[in-house]
Each structure stands twice: as C-alpha cells, then as structure tokens.
Residue frames relative to the residue before (quaternion, step in Angstrom):
aa qw qx qy qz dx dy dz
M 1.0000 0.0000 0.0000 0.0000 0.00 0.00 0.00
L 0.6664 0.5015 -0.2999 0.4630 3.57 0.94 -0.93
G 0.6516 0.5220 -0.3155 0.4509 3.59 1.02 -0.83
S 0.6641 0.4992 -0.3096 0.4624 3.59 0.98 -0.84
C 0.6252 0.5225 -0.3399 0.4697 3.60 1.06 -0.69
W 0.6419 0.5224 -0.3159 0.4640 3.58 1.00 -0.86
L 0.6743 0.4927 -0.2950 0.4643 3.57 0.92 -0.94
G 0.6560 0.5170 -0.3117 0.4530 3.57 0.94 -0.86
R 0.6261 0.5397 -0.3333 0.4534 3.57 1.05 -0.76
Y 0.6953 0.4665 -0.2802 0.4695 3.57 0.90 -0.89
L 0.6326 0.5212 -0.3372 0.4631 3.59 1.04 -0.68
R 0.6415 0.5049 -0.3244 0.4779 3.60 0.99 -0.76
T 0.6390 0.5197 -0.3215 0.4672 3.56 1.01 -0.79
L 0.6560 0.5131 -0.3066 0.4609 3.56 0.97 -0.89
R 0.6356 0.5286 -0.3282 0.4570 3.60 1.00 -0.79
R 0.6679 0.4813 -0.3018 0.4809 3.58 0.98 -0.77
F 0.6039 0.5571 -0.3487 0.4510 3.58 1.02 -0.79
W 0.7585 0.4110 -0.2145 0.4580 3.54 0.63 -1.18
G 0.6013 0.5567 -0.3640 0.4428 3.60 1.07 -0.62
T 0.6677 0.4905 -0.2872 0.4807 3.55 0.97 -0.91
A 0.6647 0.5146 -0.3034 0.4486 3.57 0.95 -0.91
L 0.6657 0.4992 -0.3070 0.4619 3.59 0.92 -0.87
A 0.6356 0.5264 -0.3323 0.4565 3.59 0.98 -0.81
S 0.6662 0.4932 -0.2959 0.4747 3.57 1.04 -0.80
Q 0.6851 0.5014 -0.2914 0.4408 3.59 0.89 -0.93
L 0.6773 0.5191 -0.2995 0.4267 3.59 0.97 -0.83
E 0.5253 0.6153 -0.4197 0.4114 3.57 1.26 -0.11
Y 0.7389 0.3379 -0.1907 0.5509 3.58 1.22 -0.48
Q 0.0570 -0.8587 0.5093 0.0047 3.56 0.51 1.23
L 0.5822 0.5816 -0.3808 0.4216 3.59 1.12 -0.54
N 0.6110 0.5489 -0.3476 0.4523 3.59 1.06 -0.72
A 0.6449 0.5204 -0.3215 0.4583 3.56 1.00 -0.83
L 0.6379 0.5238 -0.3228 0.4632 3.58 1.04 -0.76
I 0.6472 0.5138 -0.3145 0.4672 3.57 0.98 -0.86
E 0.6464 0.5154 -0.3127 0.4677 3.57 0.98 -0.85
L 0.6382 0.5301 -0.3233 0.4551 3.59 1.02 -0.78
V 0.6531 0.5046 -0.3090 0.4727 3.57 0.96 -0.88
A 0.6514 0.5119 -0.3111 0.4656 3.58 0.98 -0.86
M 0.6447 0.5238 -0.3180 0.4570 3.57 1.01 -0.81
L 0.6642 0.4958 -0.3025 0.4707 3.59 0.94 -0.89
A 0.6375 0.5206 -0.3277 0.4638 3.58 1.03 -0.74
S 0.6507 0.5127 -0.3129 0.4646 3.58 1.00 -0.84
L 0.6681 0.4830 -0.3011 0.4794 3.58 0.93 -0.88
G 0.6307 0.5340 -0.3314 0.4552 3.57 1.02 -0.77
G 0.6450 0.5184 -0.3170 0.4634 3.57 1.03 -0.78
S 0.6482 0.5093 -0.3130 0.4716 3.58 1.00 -0.80
L 0.6498 0.5074 -0.3137 0.4711 3.58 0.99 -0.82
L 0.6336 0.5374 -0.3295 0.4485 3.57 1.03 -0.77
V 0.6458 0.5154 -0.3208 0.4631 3.59 0.95 -0.88
L 0.6555 0.5010 -0.3129 0.4705 3.58 0.92 -0.89
W 0.6583 0.5216 -0.3125 0.4437 3.57 0.92 -0.91
L 0.6283 0.5407 -0.3366 0.4467 3.58 1.03 -0.74
F 0.6324 0.5095 -0.3306 0.4808 3.58 1.09 -0.68
Y 0.7537 0.4163 -0.2262 0.4554 3.56 0.69 -1.11
R 0.5344 0.6165 -0.4046 0.4131 3.58 1.21 -0.34
Q 0.6935 0.4564 -0.2616 0.4923 3.56 1.16 -0.64
G 0.5644 -0.6251 0.3732 0.3891 3.57 1.29 0.12
V 0.4892 0.6541 -0.4327 0.3817 3.58 1.29 0.29
E 0.1882 -0.7519 0.6199 0.1220 3.57 -1.05 0.82
L 0.3814 -0.7467 0.5004 0.2157 3.57 -0.62 1.12
G 0.8526 -0.0893 0.0306 0.5139 3.56 -0.51 1.20
G 0.6774 -0.4985 0.2970 0.4521 3.57 1.13 0.53
W 0.5260 0.6282 -0.4082 0.4026 3.58 1.28 0.20
S 0.4470 -0.6680 0.5263 0.2773 3.56 -1.04 0.78
W 0.7088 -0.4423 0.3347 0.4358 3.56 -1.32 0.19
H 0.7145 0.4393 -0.2642 0.4762 3.58 0.79 -0.98
G 0.6070 0.5435 -0.3576 0.4565 3.59 1.09 -0.61
A 0.6505 0.5018 -0.3103 0.4782 3.57 1.01 -0.83
L 0.6213 0.5377 -0.3431 0.4552 3.60 1.10 -0.62
V 0.5923 0.5469 -0.3680 0.4634 3.60 1.13 -0.58
V 0.6377 0.5132 -0.3181 0.4783 3.58 1.01 -0.83
L 0.6593 0.5001 -0.3054 0.4711 3.58 0.93 -0.89
G 0.6237 0.5392 -0.3347 0.4564 3.58 1.06 -0.71
A 0.6423 0.5091 -0.3223 0.4737 3.58 1.00 -0.80
Y 0.6410 0.5146 -0.3205 0.4707 3.57 1.00 -0.82
T 0.6558 0.5140 -0.3100 0.4578 3.59 0.93 -0.90
C 0.6284 0.5421 -0.3248 0.4535 3.56 1.02 -0.82
L 0.7083 0.4461 -0.2654 0.4784 3.59 0.83 -0.96
N 0.6083 0.5338 -0.3562 0.4670 3.58 1.11 -0.58
G 0.6206 0.5252 -0.3303 0.4796 3.56 1.11 -0.67
L 0.6239 0.5243 -0.3308 0.4758 3.57 1.06 -0.75
T 0.6211 0.5429 -0.3340 0.4559 3.57 1.03 -0.80
S 0.6971 0.4689 -0.2699 0.4704 3.58 0.90 -0.95
T 0.6790 0.5103 -0.2867 0.4431 3.57 1.09 -0.71
L 0.8438 0.1632 -0.0336 0.5101 3.57 0.81 -1.01
L 0.7338 0.4807 -0.2780 0.3914 3.57 0.64 -1.09
Q 0.7249 0.4431 -0.2682 0.4542 3.57 0.65 -1.06
P 0.6678 0.4987 -0.3400 0.4356 3.68 0.80 -0.81
N 0.7354 0.4165 -0.2367 0.4793 3.59 1.04 -0.69
L 0.7672 0.4204 -0.2324 0.4251 3.56 0.57 -1.15
S 0.5950 0.5608 -0.3766 0.4355 3.59 1.12 -0.47
R 0.6333 0.5514 -0.3329 0.4290 3.58 1.20 -0.44
I 0.4762 0.6632 -0.4539 0.3569 3.59 1.21 -0.22
V 0.6180 0.5429 -0.3334 0.4605 3.57 1.03 -0.83
T 0.6641 0.5046 -0.3018 0.4618 3.59 0.92 -0.91
H 0.6376 0.5286 -0.3289 0.4538 3.59 0.98 -0.83
V 0.6660 0.4914 -0.3027 0.4726 3.59 0.97 -0.84
Q 0.6690 0.5140 -0.3019 0.4439 3.59 0.91 -0.91
E 0.7764 0.3648 -0.1774 0.4823 3.57 0.89 -0.96
G 0.5045 -0.6799 0.4100 0.3393 3.58 1.26 -0.08
T 0.4838 0.6877 -0.4285 0.3308 3.59 1.24 0.12
L 0.4588 0.6637 -0.4632 0.3666 3.59 1.25 -0.02
D 0.5279 0.6279 -0.4014 0.4074 3.59 1.19 -0.49
F 0.6859 0.4898 -0.2865 0.4555 3.59 0.88 -0.96
V 0.6160 0.5354 -0.3459 0.4629 3.58 1.11 -0.65
L 0.6884 0.4926 -0.2827 0.4511 3.57 0.90 -0.95
L 0.6716 0.4996 -0.2983 0.4586 3.60 1.14 -0.53
K 0.5392 0.6327 -0.4080 0.3775 3.59 1.22 -0.26
P 0.4827 -0.6809 0.4696 0.2879 3.63 -1.08 0.71
I 0.5895 0.5071 -0.3851 0.4971 3.55 0.82 1.05
D 0.6194 -0.5590 0.3865 0.3931 3.56 -1.10 0.59
S 0.4663 -0.7216 0.4415 0.2585 3.58 -0.72 1.10
Q 0.6421 0.5130 -0.3422 0.4555 3.62 0.98 -0.70
F 0.6172 0.5290 -0.3343 0.4769 3.58 1.06 -0.75
W 0.6677 0.5107 -0.3020 0.4496 3.59 0.86 -0.95
L 0.7094 0.4667 -0.2640 0.4574 3.58 0.84 -0.99
S 0.7049 0.4866 -0.2634 0.4438 3.59 1.07 -0.71
L 0.8242 0.2307 -0.0737 0.5119 3.59 1.03 -0.73
R 0.3178 0.7966 -0.4776 0.1907 3.58 1.21 0.28
T 0.8124 0.0933 -0.0295 0.5748 3.61 0.99 -0.73
V 0.1695 -0.7596 0.6179 0.1119 3.54 -1.33 0.14
S 0.2142 -0.7730 0.5854 0.1182 3.56 -1.09 0.74
P 0.3341 -0.7742 0.4987 0.2007 3.62 -0.45 1.13
A 0.5019 0.6758 -0.4208 0.3380 3.60 1.22 -0.30
G 0.6907 0.4822 -0.2862 0.4567 3.59 1.13 -0.56
L 0.5036 0.6889 -0.4136 0.3174 3.59 1.21 -0.32
P 0.6383 0.5151 -0.3613 0.4434 3.68 0.87 -0.72
E 0.6427 0.5136 -0.3288 0.4637 3.60 1.00 -0.76
L 0.6343 0.5315 -0.3250 0.4578 3.57 0.99 -0.82
L 0.6990 0.4625 -0.2675 0.4753 3.58 0.86 -0.98
L 0.6338 0.5235 -0.3327 0.4621 3.58 1.03 -0.75
G 0.6277 0.5361 -0.3319 0.4565 3.57 1.05 -0.75
L 0.6532 0.4999 -0.3118 0.4757 3.59 0.96 -0.83
A 0.6558 0.5128 -0.3110 0.4586 3.57 0.96 -0.88
L 0.6479 0.5163 -0.3169 0.4619 3.58 1.00 -0.83
M 0.6246 0.5404 -0.3344 0.4539 3.58 1.00 -0.77
L 0.7051 0.4692 -0.2687 0.4588 3.57 0.80 -1.03
W 0.6621 0.5050 -0.3144 0.4558 3.59 0.92 -0.87
A 0.6855 0.4804 -0.2919 0.4626 3.58 0.87 -0.94
A 0.6252 0.5336 -0.3428 0.4548 3.60 1.05 -0.69
V 0.6441 0.5010 -0.3171 0.4833 3.60 1.01 -0.79
A 0.6565 0.5109 -0.3090 0.4610 3.58 0.97 -0.86
D 0.6952 0.4651 -0.2745 0.4744 3.58 1.06 -0.68
Q 0.7985 0.3197 -0.1403 0.4904 3.58 0.89 -0.96
G 0.4873 -0.6645 0.4372 0.3602 3.58 1.19 -0.44
R 0.7899 -0.0223 0.0228 0.6124 3.59 1.21 -0.44
L 0.4183 -0.6752 0.5403 0.2777 3.53 -1.34 0.17
N 0.3143 -0.7228 0.5866 0.1863 3.55 -0.98 0.90
P 0.4457 -0.7187 0.4532 0.2818 3.64 -0.53 1.09
Q 0.6436 0.5135 -0.3329 0.4596 3.59 0.99 -0.74
A 0.6413 0.5167 -0.3202 0.4683 3.58 1.04 -0.78
V 0.6331 0.5294 -0.3305 0.4578 3.58 1.03 -0.78
L 0.6579 0.5015 -0.3062 0.4710 3.57 0.96 -0.88
A 0.6584 0.4973 -0.3084 0.4734 3.59 0.94 -0.87
T 0.6333 0.5295 -0.3286 0.4589 3.58 1.05 -0.74
A 0.6191 0.5362 -0.3423 0.4605 3.58 1.03 -0.76
L 0.6558 0.5033 -0.3098 0.4697 3.58 0.99 -0.82
V 0.6759 0.4903 -0.2930 0.4658 3.57 0.94 -0.91
L 0.6384 0.5090 -0.3312 0.4729 3.61 1.03 -0.72
G 0.6152 0.5317 -0.3430 0.4703 3.58 1.07 -0.69
A 0.6469 0.5007 -0.3080 0.4858 3.56 1.03 -0.83
A 0.6311 0.5305 -0.3273 0.4617 3.59 1.03 -0.79
A 0.6360 0.5301 -0.3256 0.4566 3.59 1.01 -0.80
L 0.6574 0.4985 -0.3066 0.4747 3.60 0.98 -0.82
T 0.6345 0.5248 -0.3231 0.4665 3.58 1.04 -0.79
L 0.6635 0.5017 -0.2991 0.4676 3.56 0.93 -0.92
Y 0.6314 0.5294 -0.3234 0.4653 3.57 0.99 -0.84
S 0.6676 0.5184 -0.3056 0.4384 3.58 0.86 -0.96
L 0.6343 0.5247 -0.3286 0.4631 3.58 0.98 -0.82
W 0.6715 0.4955 -0.2915 0.4676 3.57 0.90 -0.95
F 0.6835 0.5029 -0.3014 0.4349 3.58 0.88 -0.94
V 0.6332 0.5228 -0.3342 0.4627 3.58 0.97 -0.81
L 0.6672 0.4955 -0.3028 0.4666 3.56 0.93 -0.89
A 0.6625 0.5005 -0.3081 0.4644 3.59 0.95 -0.86
T 0.6258 0.5627 -0.3332 0.4251 3.58 1.06 -0.73
T 0.5840 0.5900 -0.3788 0.4092 3.60 1.10 -0.56
A 0.4752 0.6678 -0.4388 0.3684 3.61 1.25 -0.17
I 0.5600 0.6039 -0.3902 0.4116 3.60 1.16 -0.48
W 0.7230 0.3804 -0.2308 0.5284 3.58 1.14 -0.61
F 0.8184 0.2969 -0.1096 0.4797 3.55 0.83 -1.06
V 0.3699 -0.7677 0.4374 0.2872 3.58 1.39 -0.15
K 0.8133 0.1508 -0.0709 0.5574 3.61 0.51 -1.13
T 0.0459 0.8167 -0.5707 0.0716 3.57 -0.54 1.18
W 0.2840 0.7980 -0.4997 0.1813 3.60 1.20 0.34
N 0.6634 0.5096 -0.3155 0.4479 3.58 0.90 -0.90
A 0.6449 0.5169 -0.3198 0.4633 3.57 1.00 -0.81
T 0.6247 0.5377 -0.3342 0.4571 3.58 1.06 -0.72
E 0.6603 0.4983 -0.3039 0.4725 3.56 0.98 -0.82
V 0.6151 0.5324 -0.3430 0.4697 3.58 1.08 -0.70
L 0.6424 0.5195 -0.3217 0.4625 3.58 0.99 -0.84
R 0.6648 0.4988 -0.3095 0.4620 3.59 0.89 -0.89
A 0.6399 0.5175 -0.3268 0.4647 3.58 1.02 -0.76
A 0.6584 0.5007 -0.3097 0.4689 3.59 0.99 -0.82
L 0.6772 0.4931 -0.2939 0.4603 3.57 0.97 -0.85
S 0.5580 0.6114 -0.3955 0.3981 3.60 1.18 -0.41
A 0.5089 0.6264 -0.4231 0.4118 3.59 1.26 -0.25
G 0.5874 0.6142 -0.3582 0.3867 3.58 1.20 -0.47
R 0.5506 0.6101 -0.4172 0.3880 3.61 1.17 -0.10
Y 0.7066 0.3669 -0.2453 0.5531 3.58 1.31 -0.14
P 0.6028 -0.5553 0.4118 0.3983 3.63 -1.10 0.53
I 0.5348 -0.6641 0.4152 0.3171 3.57 -0.89 0.92
S 0.6252 0.5551 -0.3427 0.4283 3.60 1.11 -0.58
A 0.5677 0.6014 -0.3859 0.4088 3.62 1.23 -0.18
F 0.6479 0.5232 -0.3147 0.4554 3.59 1.25 -0.30
P 0.6184 -0.5268 0.4157 0.4089 3.61 -1.21 0.36
A 0.7038 -0.5020 0.3034 0.4009 3.56 -1.24 0.53
G 0.6497 0.5340 -0.3229 0.4342 3.59 0.95 -0.85
L 0.6844 0.4656 -0.2815 0.4854 3.56 0.96 -0.86
R 0.5975 0.5517 -0.3665 0.4520 3.60 1.07 -0.65
L 0.6511 0.5050 -0.3085 0.4752 3.56 0.99 -0.82
L 0.6467 0.5243 -0.3104 0.4589 3.57 0.99 -0.88
F 0.7437 0.4240 -0.2197 0.4678 3.57 0.86 -1.02
T 0.6659 0.4610 -0.3160 0.4942 3.59 1.25 0.08
L 0.8053 0.3066 -0.1344 0.4893 3.58 0.79 -1.03
V 0.7407 0.3854 -0.2233 0.5029 3.61 1.04 -0.69
L 0.7696 0.0553 0.0023 0.6361 3.57 0.72 -1.10
P 0.2771 -0.8480 0.4245 0.1548 3.60 0.00 1.30
V 0.0321 0.8270 -0.5572 0.0678 3.57 0.68 1.11
A 0.6059 0.5857 -0.3541 0.4056 3.59 1.02 -0.80
F 0.6922 0.4804 -0.2784 0.4611 3.58 1.00 -0.81
L 0.6088 0.5706 -0.3534 0.4229 3.59 1.22 -0.28
T 0.8434 0.1390 -0.0308 0.5181 3.60 0.85 -0.91
T 0.7056 0.4754 -0.2934 0.4359 3.61 0.75 -0.99
V 0.6696 0.5002 -0.3116 0.4521 3.60 0.86 -0.89
P 0.6527 0.4829 -0.3447 0.4712 3.69 0.84 -0.74
A 0.6411 0.5178 -0.3296 0.4607 3.60 1.02 -0.75
E 0.6569 0.5060 -0.3122 0.4637 3.58 0.95 -0.83
V 0.6381 0.5196 -0.3268 0.4648 3.58 1.01 -0.78
L 0.6677 0.5013 -0.3053 0.4580 3.60 0.90 -0.89
L 0.7166 0.4334 -0.2437 0.4892 3.58 1.04 -0.77
G 0.4988 -0.6889 0.4074 0.3326 3.59 1.27 0.06
R 0.4952 0.6715 -0.4177 0.3598 3.58 1.19 0.47
S 0.7101 0.4362 -0.2392 0.4983 3.58 1.24 -0.19
S 0.4294 -0.7018 0.5121 0.2468 3.56 -1.10 0.73
G 0.6928 -0.4742 0.3477 0.4174 3.53 -1.32 0.16
A 0.5449 0.6251 -0.3990 0.3914 3.57 1.19 -0.46
W 0.6579 0.5025 -0.3149 0.4643 3.59 1.04 -0.72
V 0.5916 0.5450 -0.3679 0.4664 3.57 1.14 -0.56
L 0.6657 0.4869 -0.2900 0.4855 3.57 0.96 -0.90
A 0.6316 0.5313 -0.3330 0.4561 3.57 1.04 -0.78
S 0.6378 0.5244 -0.3251 0.4610 3.59 1.01 -0.81
A 0.6497 0.5033 -0.3087 0.4788 3.57 0.99 -0.85
G 0.6521 0.5200 -0.3130 0.4543 3.58 1.00 -0.82
V 0.6411 0.5123 -0.3196 0.4737 3.57 0.99 -0.83
A 0.6584 0.5185 -0.3114 0.4480 3.59 0.93 -0.91
L 0.6816 0.4783 -0.2945 0.4689 3.60 0.86 -0.93
T 0.6347 0.5280 -0.3272 0.4597 3.58 1.03 -0.78
M 0.6841 0.4792 -0.2861 0.4696 3.57 0.88 -0.96
L 0.6396 0.5212 -0.3297 0.4588 3.59 1.01 -0.78
T 0.6445 0.5107 -0.3144 0.4744 3.58 1.02 -0.80
I 0.6368 0.5244 -0.3226 0.4640 3.57 0.99 -0.84
S 0.6564 0.5121 -0.3187 0.4532 3.58 0.93 -0.87
R 0.6487 0.5184 -0.3144 0.4600 3.58 1.03 -0.78
L 0.6846 0.4764 -0.2801 0.4752 3.57 0.88 -0.96
F 0.6422 0.5252 -0.3219 0.4563 3.57 1.03 -0.80
W 0.6338 0.5261 -0.3301 0.4610 3.59 1.03 -0.74
R 0.6584 0.4980 -0.3107 0.4713 3.58 0.95 -0.85
L 0.6322 0.5190 -0.3265 0.4737 3.57 1.05 -0.76
A 0.6587 0.5227 -0.3124 0.4419 3.58 0.91 -0.91
L 0.6408 0.5395 -0.3324 0.4335 3.60 1.00 -0.79
R 0.5929 0.5650 -0.3733 0.4357 3.61 1.13 -0.49
Y 0.7278 0.4087 -0.2239 0.5031 3.56 1.16 -0.60
Y 0.5139 0.6575 -0.4202 0.3565 3.57 1.26 -0.14
T 0.1775 -0.7586 0.6211 0.0853 3.53 -0.93 0.98
S 0.3572 -0.7730 0.4822 0.2059 3.56 -0.42 1.19
A 0.6371 -0.5532 0.3878 0.3710 3.54 -1.25 0.46
S 0.6981 0.4791 -0.2721 0.4573 3.58 1.16 -0.53
S 0.6663 0.5056 -0.3062 0.4546 3.60 1.28 -0.13
C-alpha cells in the first residue's frame, strides 16, 4: 500500500510537470518547426555519409547497408530522447549551481534527482525519436524480410536499457558541476564521443571497439539493439545491456549523493 501511494504521488507529479512544460513549449510553434528542420538536416547528413561508404562497395564492419541503417535508427532514436528529456533537464543543473537555486530543489518534499531529471520535457525531440524507431523497423524488414515479434520485444527492452545508460552518463557528467560549475565543454565532448554510435561498433579499430564497449558503453547504446532486432545477438547480450544499465544507474545515484556532501548552498 505504501509503495503504491509513493508511486502514484510521483506519477501525478510527473503528469503536472510535463503538462505544464508542454503547454509552455507549444506556445512557440516556430521553434518546433526549426528543430524539425535541423533534425532532418542532421539525419540527412548521416545518411549521406553512410551512402558515400556503401557507394564504393564497402561494408562497415561486415554490416550490410540496411543493417547499418538499423544502427543509425537506434542512434537517431536516442538522440531524440536526448533532445526531449536529457538536455532540457540536465543542462539546467549547471544553472542551478551557478545561481544557487539548487537549494530550493533540495528543500522540496520530493527526490532531488527525480526533480532535476524529469522536471520538463521538450516535444521538439519527439519527431526524431519516432523517426529513429521507424527507420529501425523499416531497415530491419528490408534486411531480414520480416520482423520477429520476439526480437522486437527484446529490442524494446535493450533500447530501454540503452536509454537508462545514456541518462546515467549525462547525469554523472552534469553532477560534476557541483565541483567545476561549468561543464558545457565536457558535455559537448560526451556528445561528440556518443556520435560514434551512429556506425556499427565493428567498423572501428580494435582499440576503439574496446573503448566504446568497456569504458564508454557506446556499443550498448546502438549496435547491441540493432543486433538484437536483426537476430544476430544472443540473450546474453540482452542481459548484459540490462546489467550495464543498472550498474550505470546505481553509479549515477551514488555519485549524486556523494556530490551533495560537497555542495555548498548559496545561503551558507
């Protein structure tokens, strides 16, 4: 009973957060149009780069054209998630620290990490998210001839794990603002590194493959979901993706608690 009351309280809070944010964002429809054009241009550029490779008869890491499009679709989907939730929320942690408004967040009768991570939402990223999912499914059908329902379900689970992993990376980096205040450059470096996920991980040299699997888990963000959807990956990789996500989420939680011990409030 206590758990259901706690969950219901947070769901009601989330509904109010996002309802208010959507009402505010929809007042500026031109911004949404500009974001849509920018998203289509970015996806078009990625498709052009891939086409230039495959036009020469080269297969990236042994992946076919349509297989590589599944990877690109997974990247586009997660990039849409970044634009919808991660960037609008986590980029504000720096502002809260700089202006001292983090004090008010910590005093609220709600978990501070929940508040900072889900306070707002940007609908401008939703078309990119949906387009990424559509590209994944279309390319998988073009490559395999059909969709395996079990593979689709497993892919949904792996993409969910990838979303948690991506969130954890962003949150840990944003949390360092408590020590360093300005982390914009580090955020851009992270986004540049994660952009490697638009290509199959096997297309990179061995050293980078190791880096993007064990150190910065780019492989688990895009390549593993693509392999699962195409039926090239075993259940062990699904479990590994879940394990990576839970590990990263736990690290982000512990890191946030550690950072709060060093936080000096604006009133002290």
